[in-house]
C-alpha positions in Angstrom: 123.2 14.3 113.6 125.4 16.5 115.9 125.2 17.2 119.4 125.1 20.9 120.9 125.8 21.8 124.0 124.1 24.3 125.4 124.4 26.6 128.6 121.6 27.0 130.9 120.7 30.1 133.6 118.4 30.2 136.4 116.0 33.4 135.3 114.8 34.1 138.7 118.3 33.9 140.3 120.1 36.6 138.8 120.9 34.8 135.7 123.0 32.3 137.3 125.2 29.4 135.5 123.2 26.1 136.1 124.9 23.7 133.6 125.2 22.6 130.0 122.6 20.4 128.1 122.9 18.6 125.2 120.5 19.0 122.3 120.7 17.0 119.0 120.6 19.0 115.8 120.9 18.0 111.9 124.5 18.3 109.9 122.6 21.1 108.1 120.5 22.9 110.8 116.9 23.9 110.2 114.8 26.5 111.8 113.4 23.3 114.0 117.1 23.2 115.1 117.6 26.7 116.1 114.3 26.8 117.8 115.4 24.0 120.0 118.6 25.8 121.2 116.9 29.4 122.0 114.0 27.6 124.3 117.0 26.3 126.8 118.0 30.2 126.3 117.4 33.1 128.9 114.7 35.6 127.9 113.8 36.1 123.8 116.4 35.6 122.0 115.5 36.7 118.5 118.7 38.0 116.6 119.7 36.4 113.6 120.8 33.1 113.6 124.2 32.9 114.1 124.0 28.8 112.9 126.3 28.2 110.2 125.1 25.8 106.9 127.2 23.2 108.2 128.2 22.0 111.3 131.7 21.0 112.4 133.2 19.4 115.4 134.5 22.5 117.7 132.4 24.7 116.2 131.2 27.5 118.6 129.3 30.6 119.3 128.8 33.4 121.3 125.0 33.0 123.3 124.8 36.7 122.8 124.8 35.7 119.2 121.6 34.7 119.5 119.7 38.3 121.3 119.4 41.2 119.8 121.7 44.2 120.1 119.8 46.1 122.1 119.4 43.8 125.0 121.1 43.8 127.8 123.4 40.3 127.8 125.9 41.9 130.1 125.3 38.7 132.6 125.5 35.9 129.3 128.7 37.2 128.3 131.3 34.4 128.6 129.1 31.5 127.6 128.9 29.9 124.0 127.0 27.5 122.5 129.0 24.7 120.7 129.1 21.5 119.4 130.6 18.1 120.8 130.6 15.9 118.5 
């Protein structure tokens, strides 16, 4: 099991950053693991899965990769989902 840190935002306060939440996922992530991460993200994430087949320590991905290209994600720029251990 790996611990993934996911940034959380306040959707009703102009997407203000709240903090990071820890999510336990398998070493080889499944669709259920992806859903655990997406439920913490604001709005309706619906892009392709940016999770690799194997999660390594130090792996990170921009939050905006979880969204469709047509969605406005300017307020989420600079935040990343990353593996803690």
